[in-house]
DRENMAR-446533 format. One record per residue: residue in three letters; residue number from 1; x, y, z of N, C-alpha, C in turn. Coordinates in pm, 1 decimal, always signed. Example, Ala and Ser with C-alpha at 12.3 -4.5 7.8 and 13.67 -1.06 7.14 Angstrom:
2
+------+------+----------+----------+----------+----------+----------+----------+----------+----------+----------+
: resn : resi :      nxx :      nyy :      nzz :     caxx :     cayy :     cazz :      cxx :      cyy :      czz :
+------+------+----------+----------+----------+----------+----------+----------+----------+----------+----------+
:  ALA :    1 :  +1319.0 :   -569.0 :   +780.0 :  +1230.0 :   -450.0 :   +780.0 :  +1320.0 :   -330.0 :   +780.0 :
:  SER :    2 :  +1285.0 :   -225.0 :   +708.0 :  +1367.0 :   -106.0 :   +714.0 :  +1290.0 :     +3.0 :   +787.0 :
+------+------+----------+----------+----------+----------+----------+----------+----------+----------+----------+
END
This chain:
99
+------+------+----------+----------+----------+----------+----------+----------+----------+----------+----------+
: resn : resi :      nxx :      nyy :      nzz :     caxx :     cayy :     cazz :      cxx :      cyy :      czz :
+------+------+----------+----------+----------+----------+----------+----------+----------+----------+----------+
:  MET :    1 :  -2332.9 :  +1421.0 :     -6.8 :  -2292.4 :  +1300.8 :    +64.3 :  -2139.4 :  +1300.4 :    +77.8 :
:  SER :    2 :  -2088.1 :  +1255.1 :   +191.6 :  -1944.1 :  +1253.2 :   +212.3 :  -1880.9 :  +1133.4 :   +141.9 :
:  LYS :    3 :  -1749.5 :  +1143.4 :   +121.5 :  -1678.3 :  +1033.2 :    +57.3 :  -1689.4 :   +905.6 :   +139.1 :
:  LEU :    4 :  -1680.1 :   +918.0 :   +270.1 :  -1688.7 :   +797.4 :   +354.3 :  -1822.0 :   +725.9 :   +337.0 :
:  SER :    5 :  -1931.1 :   +801.3 :   +328.9 :  -2060.7 :   +735.4 :   +309.9 :  -2072.2 :   +678.0 :   +168.5 :
:  ASP :    6 :  -2010.4 :   +744.8 :    +69.9 :  -2007.6 :   +690.7 :    -66.6 :  -1933.0 :   +557.4 :    -70.2 :
:  ILE :    7 :  -1820.9 :   +552.2 :     +1.1 :  -1742.6 :   +428.6 :     +5.1 :  -1824.2 :   +316.5 :    +68.1 :
:  GLU :    8 :  -1890.9 :   +345.9 :   +177.1 :  -1972.7 :   +244.2 :   +243.8 :  -2088.7 :   +199.4 :   +155.2 :
:  LYS :    9 :  -2145.2 :   +291.6 :    +78.9 :  -2261.0 :   +259.8 :     -5.5 :  -2222.0 :   +181.7 :   -130.6 :
:  ALA :   10 :  -2119.4 :   +228.2 :   -202.8 :  -2088.3 :   +170.3 :   -333.6 :  -1957.5 :    +92.3 :   -338.4 :
:  GLY :   11 :  -1871.6 :   +115.2 :   -242.3 :  -1737.9 :    +56.4 :   -248.8 :  -1733.5 :    -91.5 :   -218.4 :
:  LEU :   12 :  -1645.5 :   -159.0 :   -291.6 :  -1621.1 :   -300.1 :   -266.6 :  -1505.4 :   -313.5 :   -169.8 :
:  LYS :   13 :  -1500.3 :   -426.3 :   -102.1 :  -1385.6 :   -456.8 :    -16.8 :  -1274.2 :   -498.5 :   -111.2 :
:  ALA :   14 :  -1185.5 :   -406.1 :   -140.2 :  -1077.1 :   -431.4 :   -233.7 :   -952.5 :   -361.6 :   -183.1 :
:  ARG :   15 :   -839.4 :   -397.7 :   -242.0 :   -714.6 :   -332.9 :   -204.2 :   -727.8 :   -183.1 :   -225.8 :
:  GLY :   16 :   -700.3 :   -108.1 :   -122.2 :   -707.2 :    +36.6 :   -130.2 :   -819.8 :    +96.0 :    -47.1 :
:  LYS :   17 :   -921.2 :    +17.8 :    -16.3 :  -1034.6 :    +70.7 :    +60.5 :   -989.6 :   +118.9 :   +198.6 :
:  THR :   18 :   -921.0 :    +33.6 :   +270.0 :   -873.3 :    +69.3 :   +403.6 :   -781.2 :   +190.1 :   +397.8 :
:  GLU :   19 :   -693.4 :   +192.2 :   +298.0 :   -597.5 :   +301.0 :   +285.1 :   -666.9 :   +433.5 :   +256.4 :
:  LEU :   20 :   -766.9 :   +433.5 :   +169.5 :   -839.3 :   +556.9 :   +139.5 :   -914.5 :   +605.5 :   +262.8 :
:  ILE :   21 :   -976.8 :   +515.1 :   +335.0 :  -1048.8 :   +553.9 :   +456.4 :   -952.3 :   +613.9 :   +558.9 :
:  LYS :   22 :   -836.2 :   +550.7 :   +576.3 :   -736.8 :   +605.4 :   +669.0 :   -694.8 :   +746.0 :   +627.3 :
:  HIS :   23 :   -671.2 :   +764.6 :   +497.6 :   -632.7 :   +896.9 :   +447.2 :   -740.7 :  +1000.7 :   +478.1 :
:  LEU :   24 :   -864.2 :   +965.5 :   +451.7 :   -974.8 :  +1058.3 :   +476.9 :   -990.8 :  +1089.7 :   +625.6 :
:  GLU :   25 :   -945.2 :   +998.4 :   +709.8 :   -951.4 :  +1020.3 :   +854.8 :   -828.7 :  +1095.7 :   +906.7 :
:  GLY :   26 :   -735.0 :  +1127.2 :   +816.0 :   -618.2 :  +1205.4 :   +854.5 :   -497.2 :  +1125.4 :   +898.8 :
:  VAL :   27 :   -499.0 :   +994.3 :   +876.6 :   -387.1 :   +908.7 :   +913.7 :   -278.5 :   +918.8 :   +806.8 :
:  SER :   28 :   -151.8 :   +924.4 :   +848.9 :    -40.4 :   +926.7 :   +754.1 :    -25.6 :   +789.8 :   +689.4 :
:  LEU :   29 :     +2.4 :   +790.1 :   +560.1 :    +18.4 :   +666.1 :   +484.7 :   +158.3 :   +657.1 :   +425.7 :
:  THR :   30 :   +201.3 :   +534.9 :   +399.0 :   +324.6 :   +515.7 :   +324.2 :   +294.7 :   +544.0 :   +177.3 :
:  LEU :   31 :   +398.4 :   +552.4 :    +97.0 :   +378.6 :   +575.5 :    -45.7 :   +296.4 :   +463.3 :   -109.3 :
:  ALA :   32 :   +326.2 :   +339.4 :    -73.6 :   +252.0 :   +225.7 :   -129.8 :   +104.9 :   +230.0 :    -88.9 :
:  GLN :   33 :    +77.6 :   +263.6 :    +36.9 :    -60.7 :   +273.4 :    +83.5 :   -133.7 :   +385.8 :    +11.8 :
:  ALA :   34 :    -65.4 :   +498.6 :     -7.3 :   -127.1 :   +611.8 :    -77.2 :   -161.0 :   +574.8 :   -221.2 :
:  ALA :   35 :    -72.8 :   +500.2 :   -287.2 :    -98.6 :   +458.7 :   -425.3 :   -220.9 :   +367.6 :   -431.7 :
:  LYS :   36 :   -230.1 :   +271.7 :   -340.1 :   -346.5 :   +181.7 :   -337.3 :   -474.7 :   +260.0 :   -312.9 :
:  GLY :   37 :   -468.7 :   +353.2 :   -218.7 :   -586.4 :   +434.4 :   -187.8 :   -630.0 :   +519.4 :   -305.1 :
:  LYS :   38 :   -533.7 :   +576.4 :   -377.6 :   -567.4 :   +660.3 :   -492.5 :   -629.1 :   +576.9 :   -604.3 :
:  CYS :   39 :   -575.8 :   +458.1 :   -628.0 :   -634.2 :   +371.1 :   -730.5 :   -778.7 :   +335.3 :   -692.8 :
:  TYR :   40 :   -801.8 :   +306.6 :   -566.6 :   -936.5 :   +273.7 :   -519.4 :  -1030.5 :   +391.9 :   -544.8 :
:  ASP :   41 :   -983.0 :   +511.8 :   -515.0 :  -1061.3 :   +633.8 :   -536.2 :  -1084.8 :   +658.4 :   -685.3 :
:  CYS :   42 :   -978.8 :   +651.5 :   -763.2 :   -986.3 :   +680.8 :   -906.9 :  -1081.7 :   +587.2 :   -980.6 :
:  LEU :   43 :  -1088.3 :   +462.2 :   -937.4 :  -1173.1 :   +363.7 :  -1004.8 :  -1313.1 :   +354.8 :   -943.4 :
:  GLY :   44 :  -1354.0 :   +462.1 :   -877.0 :  -1491.2 :   +466.1 :   -824.0 :  -1517.6 :   +359.2 :   -721.2 :
:  TYR :   45 :  -1416.4 :   +334.2 :   -636.0 :  -1427.3 :   +236.0 :   -527.4 :  -1451.3 :    +94.6 :   -580.8 :
:  TYR :   46 :  -1407.3 :    +69.8 :   -703.4 :  -1423.8 :    -60.2 :   -769.7 :  -1570.3 :   -103.8 :   -773.5 :
:  ALA :   47 :  -1660.5 :     -7.4 :   -779.1 :  -1804.8 :    -37.2 :   -778.3 :  -1845.2 :   -127.9 :   -894.7 :
:  ASP :   48 :  -1772.6 :   -120.1 :  -1006.4 :  -1803.3 :   -204.4 :  -1122.5 :  -1729.0 :   -337.9 :  -1119.8 :
:  GLY :   49 :  -1649.0 :   -358.5 :  -1019.1 :  -1572.2 :   -482.2 :  -1008.5 :  -1423.4 :   -454.8 :  -1001.1 :
:  VAL :   50 :  -1352.8 :   -545.8 :   -940.3 :  -1209.7 :   -531.7 :   -921.1 :  -1137.8 :   -577.4 :  -1047.6 :
:  ASP :   51 :  -1060.4 :   -485.5 :  -1105.4 :   -991.2 :   -517.1 :  -1229.9 :   -876.7 :   -420.3 :  -1250.3 :
:  ASP :   52 :   -787.5 :   -454.7 :  -1339.1 :   -678.1 :   -367.6 :  -1380.9 :   -737.9 :   -249.1 :  -1456.7 :
:  CYS :   53 :   -694.8 :   -127.6 :  -1422.8 :   -750.2 :     -8.6 :  -1488.9 :   -699.4 :     +8.4 :  -1632.0 :
:  LYS :   54 :   -590.2 :    -58.5 :  -1664.7 :   -531.2 :    -52.4 :  -1799.0 :   -503.1 :    +92.2 :  -1841.7 :
:  THR :   55 :   -441.6 :   +170.1 :  -1750.9 :   -408.3 :   +308.9 :  -1778.4 :   -257.6 :   +328.6 :  -1763.8 :
:  PRO :   56 :   -179.6 :   +281.0 :  -1858.2 :    -33.5 :   +289.3 :  -1845.8 :    +20.4 :   +432.5 :  -1843.9 :
:  ASP :   57 :    -58.7 :   +531.8 :  -1886.4 :    -13.0 :   +670.5 :  -1881.8 :    -14.3 :   +727.5 :  -1740.2 :
:  CYS :   58 :    -83.7 :   +662.6 :  -1647.4 :    -91.1 :   +708.7 :  -1508.8 :    +43.0 :   +681.0 :  -1440.5 :
:  SER :   59 :    +93.4 :   +778.7 :  -1366.9 :   +221.9 :   +761.0 :  -1298.0 :   +214.8 :   +655.9 :  -1187.5 :
:  LEU :   60 :    +96.0 :   +624.9 :  -1139.1 :    +80.9 :   +523.1 :  -1036.0 :    +54.9 :   +383.0 :  -1093.2 :
:  TYR :   61 :    +37.0 :   +373.1 :  -1222.6 :     +1.6 :   +244.5 :  -1282.6 :    +99.3 :   +131.4 :  -1248.4 :
:  PRO :   62 :   +230.0 :   +156.6 :  -1242.9 :   +319.9 :    +46.1 :  -1206.0 :   +292.3 :    -10.4 :  -1066.6 :
:  PHE :   63 :   +223.1 :    +66.8 :   -981.4 :   +194.8 :    +24.2 :   -845.5 :    +48.2 :    -14.4 :   -825.7 :
:  MET :   64 :    -29.8 :     -6.6 :   -932.9 :   -173.1 :    -35.5 :   -926.3 :   -192.8 :   -177.0 :   -873.2 :
:  PRO :   65 :   -273.9 :   -194.3 :   -766.2 :   -286.5 :   -324.9 :   -701.3 :   -328.7 :   -439.6 :   -791.7 :
:  TYR :   66 :   -405.8 :   -412.4 :   -895.2 :   -455.0 :   -520.0 :   -981.1 :   -387.5 :   -522.2 :  -1118.1 :
:  ASN :   67 :   -277.2 :   -447.6 :  -1131.7 :   -196.2 :   -451.2 :  -1253.4 :   -117.1 :   -582.6 :  -1248.9 :
:  PRO :   68 :   -135.2 :   -669.2 :  -1346.3 :    -66.4 :   -798.2 :  -1342.0 :    +85.8 :   -785.5 :  -1350.5 :
:  ASN :   69 :   +135.5 :   -671.7 :  -1394.4 :   +280.1 :   -651.0 :  -1407.0 :   +332.2 :   -548.7 :  -1306.1 :
:  ARG :   70 :   +257.8 :   -528.6 :  -1195.2 :   +298.0 :   -424.5 :  -1100.8 :   +435.6 :   -453.7 :  -1042.6 :
:  LYS :   71 :   +498.8 :   -346.2 :   -998.7 :   +633.5 :   -359.2 :   -943.1 :   +627.8 :   -434.8 :   -811.8 :
:  LYS :   72 :   +714.3 :   -531.6 :   -801.2 :   +726.4 :   -608.3 :   -678.3 :   +848.8 :   -557.2 :   -603.6 :
:  LYS :   73 :   +839.6 :   -559.3 :   -471.2 :   +952.9 :   -516.6 :   -391.3 :  +1058.2 :   -626.5 :   -397.6 :
:  VAL :   74 :  +1176.0 :   -590.2 :   -443.6 :  +1284.6 :   -686.0 :   -457.6 :  +1402.9 :   -637.1 :   -375.7 :
:  SER :   75 :  +1456.6 :   -724.1 :   -296.1 :  +1572.8 :   -688.9 :   -216.7 :  +1698.2 :   -719.2 :   -296.9 :
:  ASN :   76 :  +1783.5 :   -620.3 :   -311.3 :  +1910.1 :   -642.8 :   -380.2 :  +2024.2 :   -635.9 :   -278.8 :
:  MET :   77 :  +1990.5 :   -661.9 :   -152.5 :  +2088.1 :   -657.5 :    -45.1 :  +2169.2 :   -787.4 :    -44.6 :
:  SER :   78 :  +2298.5 :   -774.0 :    -24.8 :  +2384.8 :   -892.2 :    -22.6 :  +2358.4 :   -972.8 :   +104.3 :
:  ASP :   79 :  +2393.2 :  -1100.3 :    +99.8 :  +2376.7 :  -1186.6 :   +217.2 :  +2459.8 :  -1134.3 :   +334.2 :
:  GLU :   80 :  +2577.7 :  -1082.2 :   +302.4 :  +2664.2 :  -1026.6 :   +407.0 :  +2596.6 :   -908.1 :   +476.2 :
:  ARG :   81 :  +2537.1 :   -819.6 :   +398.0 :  +2469.1 :   -702.2 :   +453.7 :  +2347.3 :   -744.3 :   +536.3 :
:  LYS :   82 :  +2274.4 :   -845.1 :   +489.6 :  +2159.1 :   -895.6 :   +564.3 :  +2202.4 :   -947.8 :   +700.5 :
:  LYS :   83 :  +2314.1 :  -1023.6 :   +703.7 :  +2365.0 :  -1076.7 :   +830.4 :  +2405.9 :   -962.8 :   +923.2 :
:  GLU :   84 :  +2470.6 :   -862.2 :   +867.8 :  +2514.8 :   -746.8 :   +946.1 :  +2395.7 :   -675.6 :  +1010.9 :
:  LEU :   85 :  +2291.2 :   -652.0 :   +933.4 :  +2172.7 :   -585.1 :   +986.4 :  +2098.4 :   -672.5 :  +1086.2 :
:  SER :   86 :  +2095.6 :   -802.1 :  +1061.8 :  +2031.1 :   -895.8 :  +1153.8 :  +2102.8 :   -894.2 :  +1288.2 :
:  GLU :   87 :  +2235.5 :   -893.5 :  +1285.1 :  +2313.2 :   -889.3 :  +1408.8 :  +2290.2 :   -757.4 :  +1483.1 :
:  ARG :   88 :  +2286.6 :   -647.4 :  +1410.8 :  +2261.9 :   -517.1 :  +1473.1 :  +2124.3 :   -515.0 :  +1540.2 :
:  LEU :   89 :  +2024.6 :   -570.7 :  +1473.9 :  +1889.8 :   -576.8 :  +1530.4 :  +1887.8 :   -663.8 :  +1655.4 :
:  ARG :   90 :  +1957.7 :   -777.4 :  +1650.8 :  +1963.9 :   -866.7 :  +1766.3 :  +2025.9 :   -794.4 :  +1885.4 :
:  VAL :   91 :  +2133.9 :   -721.0 :  +1862.2 :  +2201.0 :   -646.7 :  +1969.1 :  +2107.8 :   -539.0 :  +2024.7 :
:  MET :   92 :  +2039.2 :   -467.6 :  +1936.3 :  +1947.8 :   -360.5 :  +1981.0 :  +1832.8 :   -418.3 :  +2064.9 :
:  ARG :   93 :  +1780.4 :   -530.1 :  +2023.5 :  +1671.2 :   -592.5 :  +2100.5 :  +1721.5 :   -636.9 :  +2236.4 :
:  GLY :   94 :  +1843.1 :   -687.7 :  +2241.1 :  +1903.3 :   -730.2 :  +2367.9 :  +1922.1 :   -613.5 :  +2462.2 :
:  LYS :   95 :  +1961.4 :   -499.1 :  +2409.4 :  +1982.1 :   -379.9 :  +2493.3 :  +1850.9 :   -332.0 :  +2551.4 :
:  LYS :   96 :  +1743.9 :   -337.3 :  +2474.6 :  +1613.9 :   -290.6 :  +2521.9 :  +1562.7 :   -377.9 :  +2636.0 :
:  LYS :   97 :  +1586.0 :   -508.7 :  +2624.3 :  +1535.3 :   -600.6 :  +2726.7 :  +1613.1 :   -585.1 :  +2856.9 :
:  GLY :   98 :  +1744.7 :   -575.9 :  +2847.7 :  +1827.0 :   -574.8 :  +2967.2 :  +1875.6 :   -439.5 :  +3011.6 :
:  GLU :   99 :  +1860.5 :   -339.4 :  +2934.2 :  +1911.9 :   -204.7 :  +2959.1 :  +1959.5 :   -195.3 :  +3096.6 :
+------+------+----------+----------+----------+----------+----------+----------+----------+----------+----------+
END
């Protein structure tokens, strides 16, 4: 049986399902998507229920979708830098519209 049919048969709709399916279909994933997909795969498609795997030795554990202490994306960009990038984006969007 193929992995895709296994996922459809036993897999729960949980974080990582879509990402694993995309990977199996050959779609490129971001690092975060790949981590979610691998956790979904490693935990048997969450067939026993969605829960923290409690495997701190795993290199992906800090990014595990159901790890209560998972790393959150935090912006350490200054307000000045944010304004600068916002202005650059505004100018770029203006150029595309009026080119």
